[in-house]
C-alpha positions as CSV (number, residue, x, y, z in Angstrom):
1,X,0.0,0.0,0.0
2,X,1.1,3.5,-0.5
3,X,-0.7,5.6,2.1
4,X,-1.5,5.7,5.7
5,X,-5.1,6.5,4.7
6,X,-5.3,2.7,4.2
7,X,-4.4,1.8,7.8
8,X,-8.1,1.5,8.5
9,X,-8.6,-0.5,5.4
10,X,-5.8,-2.9,6.4
11,X,-7.5,-3.6,9.7
12,X,-10.8,-4.3,8.0
13,X,-9.2,-6.5,5.5
14,X,-7.4,-8.5,8.2
15,X,-10.7,-9.0,9.9
16,X,-12.3,-10.4,6.8
17,X,-9.4,-12.7,6.2
18,X,-9.5,-13.9,9.8
19,X,-12.9,-15.5,9.0
20,X,-11.1,-18.0,6.8
21,X,-12.1,-19.6,3.5
22,X,-14.0,-22.8,3.3
23,X,-12.8,-25.0,0.4
24,X,-15.7,-27.3,-0.7
25,X,-15.4,-30.8,-2.0
26,X,-17.0,-31.6,-5.3
27,X,-19.3,-34.6,-4.7
28,X,-19.8,-37.3,-7.3
29,X,-23.0,-37.3,-9.4
30,X,-24.7,-39.6,-6.9
31,X,-23.7,-37.5,-3.9
32,X,-23.0,-40.7,-1.9
33,X,-20.4,-41.1,0.8
34,X,-17.1,-42.4,-0.4
35,X,-17.7,-41.2,-4.0
36,X,-16.4,-37.6,-3.6
37,X,-13.8,-36.3,-6.0
38,X,-10.4,-35.0,-4.7
39,X,-10.4,-31.5,-3.1
40,X,-11.0,-28.7,-5.6
41,X,-9.2,-25.4,-5.1
42,X,-11.6,-22.5,-5.4
43,X,-10.2,-19.0,-6.2
44,X,-10.7,-16.7,-3.2
45,X,-11.5,-13.1,-3.5
46,X,-12.0,-10.8,-0.5
47,X,-13.5,-7.3,-0.9
48,X,-13.4,-4.4,1.5
49,X,-14.9,-0.9,1.0
50,X,-13.5,1.8,3.3
51,X,-12.5,5.5,3.0
52,X,-13.0,8.9,4.5
53,X,-15.2,11.9,4.3
54,X,-15.1,15.6,5.2
55,X,-17.5,18.4,5.9
56,X,-15.8,21.8,6.3
57,X,-15.8,25.6,6.2
58,X,-13.2,28.2,5.5
59,X,-13.1,32.0,5.1
60,X,-13.1,35.4,6.8
61,X,-16.2,35.8,8.8
62,X,-16.8,39.5,8.1
63,X,-15.6,39.6,4.5
64,X,-18.3,39.1,1.8
65,X,-17.6,36.5,-0.8
66,X,-14.7,34.8,1.2
67,X,-16.7,32.2,3.1
68,X,-17.5,28.7,1.8
69,X,-18.7,25.3,3.0
70,X,-17.0,22.2,1.5
71,X,-17.9,18.5,1.3
72,X,-16.0,15.6,0.0
73,X,-16.2,11.8,0.0
74,X,-13.3,9.5,-0.7
75,X,-14.3,5.8,-0.9
76,X,-11.5,3.3,-1.1
77,X,-11.9,-0.2,-2.6
78,X,-9.7,-3.2,-1.8
79,X,-9.9,-6.5,-3.7
80,X,-7.6,-9.2,-2.6
81,X,-7.0,-12.5,-4.6
82,X,-5.5,-15.2,-2.5
83,X,-2.5,-13.9,-0.5
84,X,-0.3,-12.2,-3.0
85,X,-2.5,-10.1,-5.2
86,X,-4.3,-6.9,-4.2
87,X,-6.0,-4.3,-6.3
88,X,-6.8,-1.0,-4.6
89,X,-8.4,2.2,-5.8
90,X,-9.6,5.5,-4.3
91,X,-12.2,7.8,-5.8
92,X,-12.8,11.5,-4.8
93,X,-16.2,13.2,-4.9
94,X,-15.9,16.9,-4.0
95,X,-18.3,19.9,-4.3
96,X,-16.6,22.9,-5.9
97,X,-18.6,26.1,-6.7
98,X,-21.9,24.1,-6.8
99,X,-20.5,21.4,-9.0
100,X,-19.6,17.9,-7.9
101,X,-16.2,17.0,-9.2
102,X,-15.1,13.3,-9.5
103,X,-11.5,12.2,-9.6
104,X,-9.5,9.0,-9.4
105,X,-6.9,9.4,-6.7
106,X,-5.2,6.1,-7.5
107,X,-5.9,2.6,-9.0
108,X,-3.1,0.1,-8.7
109,X,-2.3,-3.6,-8.6
110,X,0.0,-4.8,-5.8
111,X,1.9,-8.1,-6.2
112,X,3.7,-9.4,-3.1
113,X,6.6,-11.0,-4.9
114,X,8.4,-11.9,-1.7
115,X,8.1,-11.3,2.0
116,X,10.2,-8.1,1.6
117,X,9.3,-7.1,-1.9
118,X,6.1,-5.7,-3.4
119,X,5.7,-4.8,-7.1
120,X,3.1,-2.1,-8.0
121,X,1.6,-1.1,-11.4
122,X,-1.1,1.5,-12.3
123,X,-1.9,5.0,-11.1
124,X,-0.4,5.4,-7.6
125,X,0.6,8.2,-5.2
126,X,4.2,8.8,-5.8
127,X,6.6,8.0,-2.9
128,X,8.1,11.5,-3.0
129,X,8.2,13.2,0.4
130,X,5.8,12.0,3.1
131,X,2.8,14.3,3.2
132,X,1.4,13.4,-0.3
133,X,1.6,9.7,0.0
134,X,0.8,9.2,3.7
135,X,-0.7,12.2,5.4
136,X,-2.9,14.2,3.0
137,X,-6.2,12.3,3.8
138,X,-8.3,14.7,6.0
139,X,-8.6,12.4,9.0
140,X,-4.8,11.8,9.1
141,X,-3.6,15.4,8.4
142,X,-4.0,17.1,11.8
143,X,-4.5,20.6,10.3
144,X,-7.7,21.3,8.2
145,X,-5.6,22.3,5.2
146,X,-2.4,21.0,3.5
147,X,0.9,22.8,4.0
148,X,1.2,25.5,1.4
149,X,4.3,24.0,-0.2
150,X,1.8,21.4,-1.7
151,X,-1.0,22.5,-3.9
152,X,-4.1,20.6,-2.8
153,X,-7.8,21.6,-2.2
154,X,-8.3,25.3,-1.3
155,X,-5.5,27.7,-0.4
156,X,-5.2,31.4,0.4
157,X,-1.4,31.4,0.5
158,X,0.4,34.3,-1.1
159,X,2.9,32.2,-3.1
160,X,2.5,29.4,-5.6
161,X,2.8,25.8,-4.2
162,X,6.1,24.1,-5.0
163,X,4.4,20.8,-6.1
164,X,0.9,19.3,-6.1
165,X,0.0,16.2,-4.3
166,X,1.7,13.8,-6.7
167,X,0.2,10.8,-8.4
168,X,1.1,9.2,-11.8
169,X,0.8,6.1,-13.9
170,X,3.7,3.7,-14.0
171,X,5.4,0.9,-12.1
172,X,7.0,0.8,-8.7
173,X,9.0,-1.6,-6.5
174,X,9.0,-1.4,-2.7
175,X,11.6,-3.3,-0.7
176,X,12.2,-3.5,3.1
177,X,15.0,-4.6,5.4
178,X,14.8,-5.1,9.2
179,X,18.0,-4.6,11.2
180,X,17.1,-5.4,14.9
181,X,14.8,-2.5,15.8
182,X,15.6,-0.4,12.8
183,X,13.5,-0.4,9.6
184,X,15.0,0.4,6.2
185,X,12.6,0.8,3.2
186,X,13.7,1.5,-0.3
187,X,11.2,2.5,-3.0
188,X,11.8,3.2,-6.7
189,X,9.4,4.1,-9.5
190,X,9.2,4.8,-13.2
191,X,6.2,6.8,-14.5
192,X,5.0,9.0,-17.3
193,X,6.0,12.2,-15.7
194,X,4.9,15.8,-15.7
195,X,3.5,18.0,-18.5
196,X,3.3,21.7,-19.3
197,X,0.2,23.5,-18.1
198,X,-0.5,27.1,-19.4
199,X,1.5,29.2,-21.7
200,X,3.2,31.7,-19.4
201,X,6.9,32.7,-19.8
202,X,7.6,30.5,-16.8
203,X,5.4,27.5,-17.6
204,X,3.7,25.5,-14.8
205,X,3.6,21.8,-14.9
206,X,1.0,19.2,-13.9
207,X,0.9,15.4,-13.6
208,X,-2.0,14.5,-16.0
209,X,-1.6,10.7,-15.6
210,X,-3.2,10.3,-19.1
211,X,-3.4,7.3,-21.3
212,X,-0.3,8.4,-23.3
213,X,3.0,10.1,-22.5
214,X,3.6,13.6,-23.9
215,X,7.3,12.7,-24.7
216,X,9.5,9.7,-25.2
217,X,11.1,10.0,-21.8
218,X,10.0,8.7,-18.4
219,X,10.2,10.2,-14.9
220,X,12.4,8.2,-12.4
221,X,12.5,8.6,-8.7
222,X,12.5,7.0,-5.3
223,X,12.6,7.3,-1.6
224,X,14.7,5.9,1.3
225,X,13.0,5.5,4.7
226,X,15.0,4.9,7.9
227,X,13.0,4.5,11.0
228,X,13.1,3.4,14.6
229,X,9.4,2.8,15.4
230,X,7.6,4.4,16.9
231,X,9.9,7.3,17.8
232,X,12.0,8.6,14.8
233,X,11.8,8.4,11.0
234,X,13.9,10.1,8.3
235,X,13.0,10.1,4.6
236,X,15.0,11.2,1.6
237,X,13.5,11.3,-1.9
238,X,14.1,12.6,-5.4
239,X,12.6,12.6,-8.8
240,X,13.6,13.7,-12.3
241,X,11.8,13.9,-15.7
242,X,11.1,15.9,-18.8
243,X,7.9,17.9,-18.9
244,X,7.7,19.3,-22.5
245,X,6.6,17.4,-25.7
246,X,10.2,17.6,-27.1
247,X,11.8,16.1,-24.0
248,X,14.1,19.1,-23.6
249,X,12.9,20.9,-20.4
250,X,13.9,19.1,-17.3
251,X,12.2,19.0,-13.8
252,X,14.2,17.8,-10.8
253,X,12.9,17.8,-7.2
254,X,14.4,16.8,-3.8
255,X,12.7,16.2,-0.4
256,X,14.0,15.6,3.1
257,X,11.4,14.7,5.7
258,X,11.6,13.8,9.4
259,X,9.3,13.0,12.3
260,X,9.7,12.3,16.0
261,X,7.2,11.2,18.6
262,X,7.3,10.8,22.4
263,X,4.5,10.6,24.9
264,X,1.8,12.5,22.9
265,X,4.3,15.0,21.4
266,X,4.8,14.8,17.7
267,X,7.3,17.0,15.7
268,X,7.4,16.6,11.9
269,X,8.6,18.6,8.9
270,X,9.6,18.5,5.2
271,X,12.0,20.5,3.1
272,X,11.3,20.6,-0.6
273,X,13.4,22.0,-3.5
274,X,12.6,22.0,-7.3
275,X,14.8,22.8,-10.3
276,X,12.8,23.6,-13.4
277,X,14.4,24.3,-16.8
278,X,12.6,26.9,-18.9
279,X,13.1,28.0,-22.5
280,X,14.2,31.5,-23.4
281,X,15.8,32.9,-26.6
282,X,19.3,32.7,-25.1
283,X,19.1,29.1,-23.8
284,X,17.6,27.0,-21.0
285,X,18.1,28.6,-17.6
286,X,17.0,26.9,-14.4
287,X,14.3,28.2,-12.1
288,X,15.0,27.3,-8.5
289,X,12.3,27.1,-5.8
290,X,12.4,25.8,-2.3
291,X,10.5,25.9,1.0
292,X,9.6,23.8,4.1
293,X,7.0,23.2,6.7
294,X,7.3,22.1,10.3
295,X,4.5,21.1,12.6
296,X,4.4,20.5,16.4
297,X,1.4,18.9,18.1
298,X,0.6,17.6,21.6
299,X,-2.1,15.0,22.3
300,X,-3.7,15.1,25.7
301,X,-6.8,13.0,26.1
302,X,-9.2,13.9,23.3
303,X,-7.7,17.3,22.7
304,X,-4.7,18.1,20.4
305,X,-3.4,21.6,19.9
306,X,-0.8,22.2,17.2
307,X,1.4,24.8,15.5
308,X,2.4,24.7,11.8
309,X,5.0,27.0,10.2
310,X,5.4,27.1,6.4
311,X,7.7,29.1,4.3
312,X,8.2,29.4,0.6
313,X,11.3,31.3,-0.3
314,X,11.7,33.8,-3.3
315,X,12.0,32.1,-6.7
316,X,15.3,32.6,-8.5
317,X,16.1,32.2,-12.1
318,X,19.8,31.9,-12.6
319,X,20.4,33.7,-9.3
320,X,18.0,36.6,-10.1
321,X,14.8,36.9,-8.0
322,X,11.6,36.6,-10.2
323,X,8.9,36.1,-7.6
324,X,8.4,36.9,-3.9
325,X,8.2,34.4,-1.1
326,X,5.7,34.1,1.7
327,X,5.2,32.4,5.1
328,X,2.3,31.1,7.0
329,X,1.7,30.4,10.7
330,X,-1.1,27.9,11.4
331,X,-2.7,27.6,14.9
332,X,-4.9,24.6,15.3
333,X,-7.0,22.6,17.8
334,X,-8.4,19.2,17.3
335,X,-10.9,17.1,19.3
336,X,-10.9,13.4,18.6
337,X,-14.1,11.4,19.1
338,X,-12.2,8.3,18.0
339,X,-8.9,7.5,16.3
340,X,-10.5,8.2,12.9
341,X,-13.2,10.9,13.7
342,X,-12.3,14.4,14.7
343,X,-13.3,18.1,14.6
344,X,-10.3,20.2,13.4
345,X,-10.2,24.0,13.6
346,X,-7.4,26.4,12.8
347,X,-6.4,29.9,11.9
348,X,-4.0,30.7,9.1
349,X,-1.8,33.9,9.4
350,X,-0.4,34.6,6.0
351,X,2.4,37.1,5.2
352,X,3.9,37.9,1.8
353,X,7.3,39.1,0.7
354,X,5.7,41.6,-1.7
355,X,2.5,43.6,-1.4
356,X,0.5,42.5,1.6
357,X,-2.7,40.6,0.8
358,X,-5.8,40.4,3.1
359,X,-5.8,36.6,3.2
360,X,-5.7,35.5,6.9
361,X,-8.6,33.1,7.5
362,X,-10.3,30.6,9.7
363,X,-10.6,26.9,8.6
364,X,-12.5,24.1,10.2
365,X,-13.9,20.7,9.3
366,X,-15.2,17.4,10.6
367,X,-13.1,14.5,9.2
368,X,-14.0,10.8,9.6
369,X,-12.5,7.6,8.4
370,X,-14.8,4.6,7.9
């Protein structure tokens, strides 16, 4: 699996498998004792439907046109054949400006090739960083919005996100090694890669995950996870691919993530850097962008206050600043009815490096996993 959003699914699937499978015997035509055929192996298929949903609100209470309610449903489907084959998929239904939008978050086939090796094919959440693959589901992310370095859902931040929540079509291999109490996981992937979106002088890129690649190249990447459960984890990841139809413009990204937990206190963060080649009459200069977020939370009973700091630094093209940076301070408070159901509220204080924007806001939602 590729996301902590499926922890709940794994538990449900284990419960189903625990019931066992009865393998019938095919009786002879007469149905008499002693005339039964040898045991017949029947293919086994187990199905689990799980997922999560969100009802929320964001805005500035006294500013007209800045308030909105949101609703989303993300069902997850798991189909397991015998012990080594698993197909999993997640749909997203979300209301945006009065229209219900439908999306396919991922749809992948997992093959357990060995006890420490899983092969994956299809559309999957890319193992780049930690937030996109593991933490972005609303009942796992402890703040009502994603860190502004990632473009996902609604955002009032004063700088463009560095990357979206990444998913793509391709193949992936996930291996693991256990050294006493330490866990070492190595993940590598090959996918179709990004594409140009828009026609600005500095083009944006997207991950369309379409049926055909826009160029002859492929994006490659991977992540190394080193952890001492349940206290410390460090993750290092990178990706590289061409994002134009000619295969000339190159996108490279790096991520370092870390988390630490002890007696209800959790500290986590990610640093992200992108290097994007663009085309100008004099050549192919590189646009460099980077930023980070850090989050501190403390769980005491059902209550969990938290602080989140996010900063995106000024964009630089061959050393020259071409866009201002921004930072955000998020103040949050969660109340947990159960491990997968919570009310989450927060306030986002946004400040820009350039002209100030009136974009501070309140955010809140009820998130539930099922």
